[in-house]
A tleap script that builds the chain and sets N, CA, C and O, in Angstrom:
source leaprc.protein.ff14SB
mol = sequence {
  NMET ASN GLY THR PHE VAL PRO LEU ASN HIE
  ALA LEU LYS SER GLY ASP VAL VAL GLU ILE
  LEU THR GLN LYS ASN LYS LYS PRO SER GLU
  GLY TRP LEU GLY PHE ILE LYS THR SER VAL
  ALA ARG GLU HIE VAL LYS ALA SER LEU ASN
  LYS LYS HIE GLY SER PHE VAL ALA SER HIE
  THR PRO THR LYS ALA GLU LEU ARG ILE ALA
  VAL LYS ASP ARG LEU SER LEU LEU LYS ASP
  ILE SER GLY MET ILE ALA HIE GLU ARG VAL
  ASN ILE ILE GLY PHE THR ILE LEU HIE PRO
  PRO GLY SER THR TYR PRO ILE ASN ARG ILE
  GLU CYS ALA THR THR ASP LYS HIE LYS ILE
  GLU LYS LEU VAL LEU LYS LEU LYS GLN ILE
  GLU GLY VAL LYS GLU VAL SER TYR LYS ILE
  CLEU
}
set mol.1.N position { -69.142 -13.815 209.401 }
set mol.1.CA position { -70.543 -13.506 209.535 }
set mol.1.C position { -70.825 -13.313 211.016 }
set mol.1.O position { -70.492 -14.159 211.846 }
set mol.2.N position { -71.439 -12.193 211.328 }
set mol.2.CA position { -71.782 -11.887 212.716 }
set mol.2.C position { -70.584 -12.062 213.648 }
set mol.2.O position { -70.737 -12.520 214.780 }
set mol.3.N position { -69.393 -11.697 213.173 }
set mol.3.CA position { -68.187 -11.761 213.994 }
set mol.3.C position { -67.447 -13.081 213.956 }
set mol.3.O position { -66.425 -13.216 214.628 }
set mol.4.N position { -67.919 -14.069 213.195 }
set mol.4.CA position { -67.228 -15.358 213.092 }
set mol.4.C position { -66.885 -15.645 211.636 }
set mol.4.O position { -67.507 -15.101 210.724 }
set mol.5.N position { -65.892 -16.503 211.428 }
set mol.5.CA position { -65.516 -16.898 210.078 }
set mol.5.C position { -66.384 -18.064 209.634 }
set mol.5.O position { -66.579 -19.025 210.378 }
set mol.6.N position { -66.899 -17.972 208.424 }
set mol.6.CA position { -67.681 -19.056 207.828 }
set mol.6.C position { -67.204 -19.227 206.390 }
set mol.6.O position { -66.650 -18.288 205.820 }
set mol.7.N position { -67.405 -20.411 205.782 }
set mol.7.CA position { -66.997 -20.597 204.387 }
set mol.7.C position { -67.868 -19.764 203.443 }
set mol.7.O position { -68.966 -19.339 203.802 }
set mol.8.N position { -67.360 -19.541 202.241 }
set mol.8.CA position { -68.084 -18.730 201.259 }
set mol.8.C position { -69.456 -19.300 200.915 }
set mol.8.O position { -70.371 -18.542 200.593 }
set mol.9.N position { -69.615 -20.605 200.977 }
set mol.9.CA position { -70.892 -21.204 200.593 }
set mol.9.C position { -71.879 -21.302 201.757 }
set mol.9.O position { -72.896 -21.984 201.637 }
set mol.10.N position { -71.602 -20.641 202.870 }
set mol.10.CA position { -72.501 -20.639 204.021 }
set mol.10.C position { -73.798 -19.907 203.655 }
set mol.10.O position { -73.751 -18.803 203.113 }
set mol.11.N position { -74.941 -20.508 203.945 }
set mol.11.CA position { -76.243 -19.895 203.640 }
set mol.11.C position { -76.514 -18.766 204.631 }
set mol.11.O position { -76.430 -18.961 205.844 }
set mol.12.N position { -76.837 -17.594 204.110 }
set mol.12.CA position { -77.126 -16.439 204.948 }
set mol.12.C position { -78.598 -16.394 205.310 }
set mol.12.O position { -79.453 -16.897 204.582 }
set mol.13.N position { -78.873 -15.781 206.451 }
set mol.13.CA position { -80.248 -15.571 206.888 }
set mol.13.C position { -80.485 -14.066 206.973 }
set mol.13.O position { -79.540 -13.283 207.066 }
set mol.14.N position { -81.724 -13.681 206.939 }
set mol.14.CA position { -82.072 -12.272 207.035 }
set mol.14.C position { -81.485 -11.683 208.311 }
set mol.14.O position { -81.636 -12.255 209.391 }
set mol.15.N position { -80.817 -10.541 208.187 }
set mol.15.CA position { -80.234 -9.875 209.349 }
set mol.15.C position { -78.776 -10.206 209.591 }
set mol.15.O position { -78.137 -9.556 210.418 }
set mol.16.N position { -78.222 -11.203 208.893 }
set mol.16.CA position { -76.807 -11.542 209.054 }
set mol.16.C position { -75.944 -10.379 208.586 }
set mol.16.O position { -76.246 -9.732 207.583 }
set mol.17.N position { -74.875 -10.121 209.319 }
set mol.17.CA position { -73.923 -9.085 208.949 }
set mol.17.C position { -72.694 -9.782 208.388 }
set mol.17.O position { -72.134 -10.677 209.022 }
set mol.18.N position { -72.272 -9.364 207.184 }
set mol.18.CA position { -71.184 -10.047 206.484 }
set mol.18.C position { -70.056 -9.067 206.197 }
set mol.18.O position { -70.282 -7.954 205.722 }
set mol.19.N position { -68.838 -9.504 206.494 }
set mol.19.CA position { -67.640 -8.766 206.096 }
set mol.19.C position { -66.843 -9.698 205.203 }
set mol.19.O position { -66.516 -10.817 205.599 }
set mol.20.N position { -66.530 -9.240 204.005 }
set mol.20.CA position { -65.791 -10.073 203.056 }
set mol.20.C position { -64.346 -9.613 203.026 }
set mol.20.O position { -64.058 -8.463 202.694 }
set mol.21.N position { -63.430 -10.521 203.377 }
set mol.21.CA position { -62.007 -10.225 203.367 }
set mol.21.C position { -61.438 -10.625 202.018 }
set mol.21.O position { -61.702 -11.722 201.525 }
set mol.22.N position { -60.658 -9.738 201.422 }
set mol.22.CA position { -60.090 -10.016 200.105 }
set mol.22.C position { -58.574 -9.913 200.151 }
set mol.22.O position { -58.002 -9.335 201.075 }
set mol.23.N position { -57.934 -10.485 199.136 }
set mol.23.CA position { -56.492 -10.402 198.974 }
set mol.23.C position { -56.191 -9.953 197.557 }
set mol.23.O position { -56.921 -10.278 196.621 }
set mol.24.N position { -55.101 -9.200 197.408 }
set mol.24.CA position { -54.696 -8.790 196.069 }
set mol.24.C position { -54.358 -10.014 195.240 }
set mol.24.O position { -53.874 -11.018 195.763 }
set mol.25.N position { -54.616 -9.925 193.946 }
set mol.25.CA position { -54.300 -10.979 192.977 }
set mol.25.C position { -55.050 -12.291 193.216 }
set mol.25.O position { -54.691 -13.305 192.617 }
set mol.26.N position { -56.062 -12.308 194.054 }
set mol.26.CA position { -56.891 -13.503 194.241 }
set mol.26.C position { -58.206 -13.282 193.503 }
set mol.26.O position { -58.814 -12.216 193.600 }
set mol.27.N position { -58.630 -14.282 192.778 }
set mol.27.CA position { -59.850 -14.203 191.977 }
set mol.27.C position { -60.764 -15.372 192.343 }
set mol.27.O position { -60.301 -16.361 192.911 }
set mol.28.N position { -62.058 -15.270 192.024 }
set mol.28.CA position { -62.969 -16.388 192.295 }
set mol.28.C position { -62.625 -17.595 191.435 }
set mol.28.O position { -62.035 -17.463 190.363 }
set mol.29.N position { -63.000 -18.766 191.918 }
set mol.29.CA position { -62.777 -19.989 191.150 }
set mol.29.C position { -64.087 -20.427 190.497 }
set mol.29.O position { -65.162 -19.946 190.854 }
set mol.30.N position { -63.983 -21.333 189.547 }
set mol.30.CA position { -65.163 -21.839 188.844 }
set mol.30.C position { -66.133 -22.530 189.798 }
set mol.30.O position { -67.338 -22.544 189.549 }
set mol.31.N position { -65.625 -23.098 190.880 }
set mol.31.CA position { -66.453 -23.780 191.873 }
set mol.31.C position { -67.463 -22.863 192.546 }
set mol.31.O position { -68.487 -23.332 193.043 }
set mol.32.N position { -67.191 -21.567 192.568 }
set mol.32.CA position { -68.117 -20.616 193.186 }
set mol.32.C position { -69.465 -20.620 192.487 }
set mol.32.O position { -70.487 -20.354 193.120 }
set mol.33.N position { -69.488 -20.913 191.206 }
set mol.33.CA position { -70.743 -20.888 190.453 }
set mol.33.C position { -71.736 -21.929 190.957 }
set mol.33.O position { -72.931 -21.837 190.676 }
set mol.34.N position { -71.247 -22.914 191.696 }
set mol.34.CA position { -72.119 -23.959 192.227 }
set mol.34.C position { -72.954 -23.521 193.414 }
set mol.34.O position { -73.960 -24.159 193.721 }
set mol.35.N position { -72.559 -22.437 194.097 }
set mol.35.CA position { -73.328 -22.024 195.274 }
set mol.35.C position { -73.804 -20.577 195.243 }
set mol.35.O position { -74.508 -20.141 196.154 }
set mol.36.N position { -73.436 -19.833 194.220 }
set mol.36.CA position { -73.901 -18.447 194.104 }
set mol.36.C position { -75.402 -18.456 193.823 }
set mol.36.O position { -75.880 -19.238 193.001 }
set mol.37.N position { -76.137 -17.591 194.501 }
set mol.37.CA position { -77.600 -17.587 194.380 }
set mol.37.C position { -78.143 -16.539 193.417 }
set mol.37.O position { -79.162 -16.779 192.769 }
set mol.38.N position { -77.493 -15.386 193.306 }
set mol.38.CA position { -78.074 -14.325 192.483 }
set mol.38.C position { -77.437 -14.286 191.099 }
set mol.38.O position { -76.262 -14.608 190.927 }
set mol.39.N position { -78.236 -13.887 190.125 }
set mol.39.CA position { -77.726 -13.807 188.754 }
set mol.39.C position { -76.684 -12.697 188.613 }
set mol.39.O position { -75.773 -12.807 187.794 }
set mol.40.N position { -76.810 -11.640 189.398 }
set mol.40.CA position { -75.830 -10.544 189.334 }
set mol.40.C position { -74.464 -11.037 189.808 }
set mol.40.O position { -73.450 -10.782 189.159 }
set mol.41.N position { -74.440 -11.738 190.932 }
set mol.41.CA position { -73.173 -12.273 191.446 }
set mol.41.C position { -72.578 -13.270 190.454 }
set mol.41.O position { -71.369 -13.275 190.226 }
set mol.42.N position { -73.432 -14.117 189.862 }
set mol.42.CA position { -72.959 -15.112 188.899 }
set mol.42.C position { -72.290 -14.434 187.698 }
set mol.42.O position { -71.251 -14.892 187.224 }
set mol.43.N position { -72.887 -13.350 187.212 }
set mol.43.CA position { -72.312 -12.635 186.071 }
set mol.43.C position { -70.974 -12.000 186.430 }
set mol.43.O position { -70.065 -11.973 185.600 }
set mol.44.N position { -70.835 -11.486 187.656 }
set mol.44.CA position { -69.562 -10.905 188.089 }
set mol.44.C position { -68.478 -11.974 188.151 }
set mol.44.O position { -67.349 -11.741 187.718 }
set mol.45.N position { -68.815 -13.144 188.687 }
set mol.45.CA position { -67.832 -14.225 188.777 }
set mol.45.C position { -67.442 -14.686 187.375 }
set mol.45.O position { -66.260 -14.898 187.103 }
set mol.46.N position { -68.418 -14.843 186.484 }
set mol.46.CA position { -68.118 -15.262 185.112 }
set mol.46.C position { -67.211 -14.247 184.419 }
set mol.46.O position { -66.283 -14.625 183.704 }
set mol.47.N position { -67.483 -12.950 184.635 }
set mol.47.CA position { -66.639 -11.917 184.033 }
set mol.47.C position { -65.215 -12.020 184.553 }
set mol.47.O position { -64.260 -11.884 183.789 }
set mol.48.N position { -65.070 -12.260 185.846 }
set mol.48.CA position { -63.737 -12.409 186.433 }
set mol.48.C position { -63.035 -13.647 185.881 }
set mol.48.O position { -61.837 -13.611 185.602 }
set mol.49.N position { -63.776 -14.741 185.722 }
set mol.49.CA position { -63.193 -15.963 185.168 }
set mol.49.C position { -62.786 -15.767 183.716 }
set mol.49.O position { -61.763 -16.297 183.280 }
set mol.50.N position { -63.579 -15.008 182.961 }
set mol.50.CA position { -63.223 -14.721 181.570 }
set mol.50.C position { -61.907 -13.970 181.486 }
set mol.50.O position { -61.081 -14.247 180.616 }
set mol.51.N position { -61.711 -13.011 182.399 }
set mol.51.CA position { -60.454 -12.261 182.436 }
set mol.51.C position { -59.291 -13.171 182.826 }
set mol.51.O position { -58.199 -13.079 182.266 }
set mol.52.N position { -59.544 -14.045 183.790 }
set mol.52.CA position { -58.500 -14.926 184.326 }
set mol.52.C position { -58.092 -15.995 183.315 }
set mol.52.O position { -56.903 -16.205 183.075 }
set mol.53.N position { -59.076 -16.669 182.724 }
set mol.53.CA position { -58.805 -17.788 181.818 }
set mol.53.C position { -58.805 -17.376 180.351 }
set mol.53.O position { -58.151 -18.005 179.519 }
set mol.54.N position { -59.527 -16.336 180.051 }
set mol.54.CA position { -59.610 -15.876 178.674 }
set mol.54.C position { -60.576 -16.671 177.823 }
set mol.54.O position { -60.965 -16.206 176.752 }
set mol.55.N position { -60.975 -17.853 178.259 }
set mol.55.CA position { -61.853 -18.672 177.420 }
set mol.55.C position { -62.813 -19.507 178.253 }
set mol.55.O position { -63.119 -20.643 177.892 }
set mol.56.N position { -63.284 -18.963 179.352 }
set mol.56.CA position { -64.237 -19.683 180.186 }
set mol.56.C position { -65.523 -19.916 179.413 }
set mol.56.O position { -66.048 -18.993 178.791 }
set mol.57.N position { -66.031 -21.130 179.445 }
set mol.57.CA position { -67.264 -21.462 178.739 }
set mol.57.C position { -68.380 -21.572 179.759 }
set mol.57.O position { -68.296 -22.366 180.696 }
set mol.58.N position { -69.426 -20.776 179.580 }
set mol.58.CA position { -70.511 -20.703 180.551 }
set mol.58.C position { -71.298 -22.005 180.663 }
set mol.58.O position { -72.012 -22.192 181.648 }
set mol.59.N position { -71.195 -22.897 179.704 }
set mol.59.CA position { -71.993 -24.123 179.725 }
set mol.59.C position { -71.515 -25.136 180.763 }
set mol.59.O position { -72.162 -26.167 180.946 }
set mol.60.N position { -70.400 -24.872 181.446 }
set mol.60.CA position { -69.912 -25.785 182.480 }
set mol.60.C position { -70.883 -25.893 183.645 }
set mol.60.O position { -71.024 -26.959 184.244 }
set mol.61.N position { -71.544 -24.809 183.963 }
set mol.61.CA position { -72.400 -24.762 185.130 }
set mol.61.C position { -73.796 -24.321 184.720 }
set mol.61.O position { -73.946 -23.331 184.003 }
set mol.62.N position { -74.832 -25.049 185.170 }
set mol.62.CA position { -76.190 -24.627 184.845 }
set mol.62.C position { -76.469 -23.247 185.431 }
set mol.62.O position { -75.997 -22.926 186.522 }
set mol.63.N position { -77.229 -22.436 184.714 }
set mol.63.CA position { -77.519 -21.082 185.173 }
set mol.63.C position { -79.006 -20.785 185.264 }
set mol.63.O position { -79.395 -19.744 185.793 }
set mol.64.N position { -79.843 -21.683 184.758 }
set mol.64.CA position { -81.274 -21.410 184.793 }
set mol.64.C position { -82.050 -22.724 184.748 }
set mol.64.O position { -81.493 -23.794 184.505 }
set mol.65.N position { -83.338 -22.605 184.988 }
set mol.65.CA position { -84.234 -23.756 184.922 }
set mol.65.C position { -85.350 -23.440 183.937 }
set mol.65.O position { -85.719 -22.284 183.731 }
set mol.66.N position { -85.871 -24.494 183.342 }
set mol.66.CA position { -87.001 -24.353 182.427 }
set mol.66.C position { -88.187 -25.110 183.003 }
set mol.66.O position { -88.101 -26.308 183.272 }
set mol.67.N position { -89.289 -24.403 183.187 }
set mol.67.CA position { -90.543 -25.016 183.614 }
set mol.67.C position { -91.419 -25.204 182.388 }
set mol.67.O position { -91.506 -24.312 181.544 }
set mol.68.N position { -92.067 -26.354 182.281 }
set mol.68.CA position { -93.049 -26.598 181.221 }
set mol.68.C position { -94.366 -26.898 181.911 }
set mol.68.O position { -94.491 -27.855 182.675 }
set mol.69.N position { -95.342 -26.056 181.619 }
set mol.69.CA position { -96.626 -26.145 182.310 }
set mol.69.C position { -97.729 -26.330 181.270 }
set mol.69.O position { -97.999 -25.434 180.470 }
set mol.70.N position { -98.365 -27.513 181.292 }
set mol.70.CA position { -99.516 -27.772 180.416 }
set mol.70.C position { -100.744 -27.199 181.122 }
set mol.70.O position { -101.007 -27.499 182.287 }
set mol.71.N position { -101.495 -26.361 180.384 }
set mol.71.CA position { -102.595 -25.645 181.022 }
set mol.71.C position { -103.875 -25.711 180.207 }
set mol.71.O position { -103.850 -25.823 178.982 }
set mol.72.N position { -104.979 -25.641 180.907 }
set mol.72.CA position { -106.278 -25.400 180.277 }
set mol.72.C position { -106.508 -23.905 180.436 }
set mol.72.O position { -106.663 -23.408 181.551 }
set mol.73.N position { -106.530 -23.199 179.329 }
set mol.73.CA position { -106.561 -21.739 179.362 }
set mol.73.C position { -107.806 -21.225 180.073 }
set mol.73.O position { -108.895 -21.786 179.954 }
set mol.74.N position { -107.608 -20.143 180.815 }
set mol.74.CA position { -108.701 -19.445 181.494 }
set mol.74.C position { -108.254 -18.020 181.782 }
set mol.74.O position { -107.064 -17.714 181.706 }
set mol.75.N position { -109.181 -17.166 182.106 }
set mol.75.CA position { -108.895 -15.782 182.433 }
set mol.75.C position { -107.990 -15.708 183.664 }
set mol.75.O position { -108.242 -16.396 184.653 }
set mol.76.N position { -106.955 -14.896 183.620 }
set mol.76.CA position { -106.013 -14.643 184.721 }
set mol.76.C position { -105.078 -15.810 185.031 }
set mol.76.O position { -104.396 -15.789 186.056 }
set mol.77.N position { -105.031 -16.830 184.166 }
set mol.77.CA position { -104.146 -17.964 184.429 }
set mol.77.C position { -102.680 -17.535 184.455 }
set mol.77.O position { -101.936 -17.915 185.358 }
set mol.78.N position { -102.268 -16.746 183.469 }
set mol.78.CA position { -100.884 -16.282 183.410 }
set mol.78.C position { -100.531 -15.454 184.643 }
set mol.78.O position { -99.430 -15.567 185.181 }
set mol.79.N position { -101.465 -14.627 185.081 }
set mol.79.CA position { -101.261 -13.818 186.289 }
set mol.79.C position { -101.051 -14.721 187.501 }
set mol.79.O position { -100.170 -14.458 188.319 }
set mol.80.N position { -101.845 -15.778 187.627 }
set mol.80.CA position { -101.720 -16.694 188.763 }
set mol.80.C position { -100.382 -17.430 188.730 }
set mol.80.O position { -99.739 -17.597 189.767 }
set mol.81.N position { -99.959 -17.873 187.541 }
set mol.81.CA position { -98.692 -18.599 187.409 }
set mol.81.C position { -97.517 -17.675 187.724 }
set mol.81.O position { -96.639 -18.029 188.511 }
set mol.82.N position { -97.502 -16.487 187.107 }
set mol.82.CA position { -96.376 -15.574 187.343 }
set mol.82.C position { -96.371 -15.079 188.788 }
set mol.82.O position { -95.304 -14.862 189.362 }
set mol.83.N position { -97.531 -14.902 189.371 }
set mol.83.CA position { -97.618 -14.498 190.775 }
set mol.83.C position { -97.044 -15.543 191.710 }
set mol.83.O position { -96.363 -15.214 192.681 }
set mol.84.N position { -97.322 -16.816 191.412 }
set mol.84.CA position { -96.796 -17.900 192.239 }
set mol.84.C position { -95.276 -17.965 192.125 }
set mol.84.O position { -94.586 -18.172 193.124 }
set mol.85.N position { -94.754 -17.791 190.923 }
set mol.85.CA position { -93.308 -17.813 190.710 }
set mol.85.C position { -92.661 -16.642 191.451 }
set mol.85.O position { -91.626 -16.815 192.094 }
set mol.86.N position { -93.264 -15.454 191.367 }
set mol.86.CA position { -92.739 -14.279 192.074 }
set mol.86.C position { -92.802 -14.477 193.587 }
set mol.86.O position { -91.890 -14.072 194.307 }
set mol.87.N position { -93.874 -15.097 194.065 }
set mol.87.CA position { -94.026 -15.347 195.500 }
set mol.87.C position { -92.891 -16.222 196.028 }
set mol.87.O position { -92.469 -16.070 197.175 }
set mol.88.N position { -92.406 -17.120 195.206 }
set mol.88.CA position { -91.288 -17.997 195.594 }
set mol.88.C position { -89.932 -17.328 195.355 }
set mol.88.O position { -88.888 -17.959 195.514 }
set mol.89.N position { -89.955 -16.047 194.973 }
set mol.89.CA position { -88.745 -15.246 194.765 }
set mol.89.C position { -87.833 -15.824 193.679 }
set mol.89.O position { -86.616 -15.922 193.837 }
set mol.90.N position { -88.475 -16.200 192.575 }
set mol.90.CA position { -87.757 -16.691 191.407 }
set mol.90.C position { -88.035 -15.725 190.261 }
set mol.90.O position { -89.188 -15.389 189.992 }
set mol.91.N position { -86.977 -15.281 189.589 }
set mol.91.CA position { -87.134 -14.349 188.477 }
set mol.91.C position { -87.435 -15.097 187.186 }
set mol.91.O position { -86.793 -16.102 186.879 }
set mol.92.N position { -88.407 -14.609 186.437 }
set mol.92.CA position { -88.716 -15.152 185.114 }
set mol.92.C position { -87.838 -14.420 184.112 }
set mol.92.O position { -87.847 -13.190 184.056 }
set mol.93.N position { -87.069 -15.182 183.309 }
set mol.93.CA position { -86.203 -14.543 182.318 }
set mol.93.C position { -86.659 -14.813 180.886 }
set mol.93.O position { -86.117 -14.237 179.943 }
set mol.94.N position { -87.646 -15.681 180.720 }
set mol.94.CA position { -88.181 -15.954 179.389 }
set mol.94.C position { -89.514 -16.682 179.490 }
set mol.94.O position { -89.748 -17.455 180.419 }
set mol.95.N position { -90.392 -16.419 178.508 }
set mol.95.CA position { -91.710 -17.045 178.511 }
set mol.95.C position { -92.147 -17.290 177.075 }
set mol.95.O position { -92.095 -16.390 176.236 }
set mol.96.N position { -92.580 -18.522 176.801 }
set mol.96.CA position { -93.056 -18.880 175.468 }
set mol.96.C position { -94.272 -19.785 175.614 }
set mol.96.O position { -94.324 -20.624 176.513 }
set mol.97.N position { -95.238 -19.615 174.738 }
set mol.97.CA position { -96.378 -20.524 174.704 }
set mol.97.C position { -96.212 -21.419 173.484 }
set mol.97.O position { -96.075 -20.930 172.363 }
set mol.98.N position { -96.224 -22.721 173.702 }
set mol.98.CA position { -96.062 -23.709 172.634 }
set mol.98.C position { -97.394 -24.429 172.416 }
set mol.98.O position { -98.136 -24.690 173.363 }
set mol.99.N position { -97.678 -24.741 171.167 }
set mol.99.CA position { -98.874 -25.509 170.821 }
set mol.99.C position { -98.424 -26.758 170.061 }
set mol.99.O position { -98.502 -26.794 168.833 }
set mol.100.N position { -97.953 -27.780 170.778 }
set mol.100.CA position { -97.490 -28.992 170.085 }
set mol.100.C position { -98.626 -29.659 169.320 }
set mol.100.O position { -99.748 -29.734 169.820 }
set mol.101.N position { -98.342 -30.150 168.096 }
set mol.101.CA position { -99.390 -30.828 167.319 }
set mol.101.C position { -99.908 -32.059 168.068 }
set mol.101.O position { -99.127 -32.842 168.609 }
set mol.102.N position { -101.204 -32.214 168.090 }
set mol.102.CA position { -101.813 -33.367 168.736 }
set mol.102.C position { -101.969 -33.221 170.236 }
set mol.102.O position { -102.529 -34.108 170.881 }
set mol.103.N position { -101.489 -32.127 170.809 }
set mol.103.CA position { -101.595 -31.911 172.245 }
set mol.103.C position { -102.941 -31.282 172.581 }
set mol.103.O position { -103.427 -30.410 171.859 }
set mol.104.N position { -103.537 -31.728 173.677 }
set mol.104.CA position { -104.820 -31.200 174.112 }
set mol.104.C position { -104.673 -29.811 174.726 }
set mol.104.O position { -105.537 -28.950 174.558 }
set mol.105.N position { -103.559 -29.604 175.445 }
set mol.105.CA position { -103.352 -28.360 176.170 }
set mol.105.C position { -102.097 -27.638 175.673 }
set mol.105.O position { -101.096 -28.281 175.360 }
set mol.106.N position { -102.148 -26.306 175.598 }
set mol.106.CA position { -100.923 -25.558 175.271 }
set mol.106.C position { -99.909 -25.682 176.406 }
set mol.106.O position { -100.271 -25.938 177.555 }
set mol.107.N position { -98.656 -25.501 176.072 }
set mol.107.CA position { -97.565 -25.601 177.042 }
set mol.107.C position { -96.979 -24.208 177.253 }
set mol.107.O position { -96.581 -23.547 176.294 }
set mol.108.N position { -96.926 -23.767 178.500 }
set mol.108.CA position { -96.222 -22.532 178.847 }
set mol.108.C position { -94.799 -22.919 179.211 }
set mol.108.O position { -94.575 -23.669 180.161 }
set mol.109.N position { -93.840 -22.406 178.453 }
set mol.109.CA position { -92.419 -22.678 178.711 }
set mol.109.C position { -91.849 -21.437 179.382 }
set mol.109.O position { -91.816 -20.358 178.790 }
set mol.110.N position { -91.395 -21.601 180.635 }
set mol.110.CA position { -90.915 -20.470 181.418 }
set mol.110.C position { -89.477 -20.725 181.840 }
set mol.110.O position { -89.182 -21.734 182.480 }
set mol.111.N position { -88.577 -19.806 181.479 }
set mol.111.CA position { -87.183 -19.888 181.921 }
set mol.111.C position { -87.036 -19.048 183.175 }
set mol.111.O position { -87.463 -17.894 183.221 }
set mol.112.N position { -86.424 -19.642 184.195 }
set mol.112.CA position { -86.267 -18.980 185.493 }
set mol.112.C position { -84.792 -18.881 185.863 }
set mol.112.O position { -83.985 -19.745 185.519 }
set mol.113.N position { -84.463 -17.812 186.569 }
set mol.113.CA position { -83.081 -17.557 186.961 }
set mol.113.C position { -82.762 -18.235 188.290 }
set mol.113.O position { -82.438 -17.568 189.273 }
set mol.114.N position { -82.855 -19.556 188.316 }
set mol.114.CA position { -82.444 -20.318 189.495 }
set mol.114.C position { -82.058 -21.727 189.064 }
set mol.114.O position { -82.588 -22.260 188.089 }
set mol.115.N position { -81.135 -22.314 189.798 }
set mol.115.CA position { -80.790 -23.720 189.593 }
set mol.115.C position { -80.963 -24.487 190.906 }
set mol.115.O position { -80.534 -25.635 191.021 }
set mol.116.N position { -81.583 -23.858 191.878 }
set mol.116.CA position { -81.817 -24.469 193.185 }
set mol.116.C position { -82.928 -25.517 193.049 }
set mol.116.O position { -84.111 -25.183 192.976 }
set mol.117.N position { -82.525 -26.777 193.017 }
set mol.117.CA position { -83.474 -27.873 192.775 }
set mol.117.C position { -84.574 -27.911 193.829 }
set mol.117.O position { -85.735 -28.155 193.500 }
set mol.118.N position { -84.229 -27.674 195.084 }
set mol.118.CA position { -85.227 -27.691 196.158 }
set mol.118.C position { -86.280 -26.606 195.934 }
set mol.118.O position { -87.476 -26.855 196.087 }
set mol.119.N position { -85.833 -25.407 195.573 }
set mol.119.CA position { -86.747 -24.293 195.324 }
set mol.119.C position { -87.640 -24.590 194.121 }
set mol.119.O position { -88.833 -24.287 194.141 }
set mol.120.N position { -87.065 -25.181 193.073 }
set mol.120.CA position { -87.835 -25.495 191.865 }
set mol.120.C position { -88.892 -26.558 192.171 }
set mol.120.O position { -90.040 -26.430 191.745 }
set mol.121.N position { -88.512 -27.602 192.906 }
set mol.121.CA position { -89.465 -28.671 193.226 }
set mol.121.C position { -90.608 -28.151 194.100 }
set mol.121.O position { -91.757 -28.561 193.936 }
set mol.122.N position { -90.288 -27.249 195.025 }
set mol.122.CA position { -91.331 -26.634 195.851 }
set mol.122.C position { -92.274 -25.811 194.965 }
set mol.122.O position { -93.492 -25.847 195.140 }
set mol.123.N position { -91.700 -25.075 194.022 }
set mol.123.CA position { -92.493 -24.270 193.095 }
set mol.123.C position { -93.388 -25.155 192.227 }
set mol.123.O position { -94.552 -24.823 192.002 }
set mol.124.N position { -92.859 -26.271 191.740 }
set mol.124.CA position { -93.637 -27.191 190.909 }
set mol.124.C position { -94.871 -27.682 191.673 }
set mol.124.O position { -95.968 -27.723 191.117 }
set mol.125.N position { -94.697 -28.050 192.933 }
set mol.125.CA position { -95.830 -28.516 193.742 }
set mol.125.C position { -96.893 -27.433 193.883 }
set mol.125.O position { -98.087 -27.724 193.815 }
set mol.126.N position { -96.472 -26.192 194.079 }
set mol.126.CA position { -97.430 -25.100 194.224 }
set mol.126.C position { -98.113 -24.772 192.897 }
set mol.126.O position { -99.302 -24.453 192.877 }
set mol.127.N position { -97.373 -24.847 191.789 }
set mol.127.CA position { -97.965 -24.581 190.479 }
set mol.127.C position { -99.046 -25.602 190.142 }
set mol.127.O position { -100.051 -25.258 189.520 }
set mol.128.N position { -98.848 -26.849 190.546 }
set mol.128.CA position { -99.823 -27.901 190.270 }
set mol.128.C position { -101.164 -27.650 190.957 }
set mol.128.O position { -102.180 -28.223 190.562 }
set mol.129.N position { -101.173 -26.805 191.975 }
set mol.129.CA position { -102.401 -26.514 192.715 }
set mol.129.C position { -103.228 -25.405 192.064 }
set mol.129.O position { -104.369 -25.172 192.464 }
set mol.130.N position { -102.668 -24.723 191.073 }
set mol.130.CA position { -103.382 -23.631 190.404 }
set mol.130.C position { -104.452 -24.210 189.478 }
set mol.130.O position { -104.196 -25.155 188.732 }
set mol.131.N position { -105.641 -23.636 189.536 }
set mol.131.CA position { -106.747 -24.066 188.685 }
set mol.131.C position { -106.364 -23.918 187.213 }
set mol.131.O position { -105.912 -22.856 186.784 }
set mol.132.N position { -106.549 -24.983 186.451 }
set mol.132.CA position { -106.233 -24.968 185.023 }
set mol.132.C position { -104.882 -25.592 184.700 }
set mol.132.O position { -104.627 -25.925 183.543 }
set mol.133.N position { -104.017 -25.758 185.685 }
set mol.133.CA position { -102.707 -26.383 185.448 }
set mol.133.C position { -102.905 -27.888 185.436 }
set mol.133.O position { -103.380 -28.472 186.410 }
set mol.134.N position { -102.536 -28.512 184.323 }
set mol.134.CA position { -102.734 -29.950 184.159 }
set mol.134.C position { -101.465 -30.757 184.456 }
set mol.134.O position { -101.536 -31.863 184.992 }
set mol.135.N position { -100.312 -30.195 184.104 }
set mol.135.CA position { -99.051 -30.922 184.289 }
set mol.135.C position { -97.909 -29.919 184.370 }
set mol.135.O position { -97.919 -28.902 183.676 }
set mol.136.N position { -96.914 -30.208 185.227 }
set mol.136.CA position { -95.742 -29.343 185.363 }
set mol.136.C position { -94.495 -30.221 185.367 }
set mol.136.O position { -94.432 -31.227 186.074 }
set mol.137.N position { -93.508 -29.830 184.570 }
set mol.137.CA position { -92.218 -30.514 184.592 }
set mol.137.C position { -91.139 -29.442 184.528 }
set mol.137.O position { -91.413 -28.284 184.212 }
set mol.138.N position { -89.911 -29.843 184.832 }
set mol.138.CA position { -88.813 -28.880 184.787 }
set mol.138.C position { -87.524 -29.578 184.398 }
set mol.138.O position { -87.394 -30.798 184.503 }
set mol.139.N position { -86.580 -28.775 183.949 }
set mol.139.CA position { -85.208 -29.251 183.759 }
set mol.139.C position { -84.273 -28.078 184.029 }
set mol.139.O position { -84.611 -26.919 183.790 }
set mol.140.N position { -83.106 -28.407 184.525 }
set mol.140.CA position { -82.098 -27.388 184.815 }
set mol.140.C position { -81.186 -27.287 183.606 }
set mol.140.O position { -80.647 -28.290 183.137 }
set mol.141.N position { -81.015 -26.063 183.102 }
set mol.141.CA position { -80.235 -25.825 181.891 }
set mol.141.C position { -78.846 -25.327 182.205 }
set mol.141.O position { -78.058 -25.077 181.292 }
savepdb mol mol.pdb
quit
């Protein structure tokens, strides 16, 4: 990076110049899934592991997070929630509204393409500040 050698899990900053050196017959290891940030890169590594092992099971490494947001419905609430998630540069890959029996508020269940706990916790704090949001929880899947 920028003319120096750094490990593969080194965090990049905007403007960094990267040259990736490769060797024939070398493939990524399962450990790479622990620090890869983008879903596209993760899918490429998984595909390579499938070819290498023939039976790689994707459940070894978490690939997404689930947010559960209890809300008091109002106009533009979904827009505010999705806007906040987009602002934090997290992709939404699934969305469901649940109405648990006996619950006062509906639950928005949102699947996100990140397992970065720090990013998720920061997002949870910001979501709690949105008008109408009563409770936010998450789990990494």
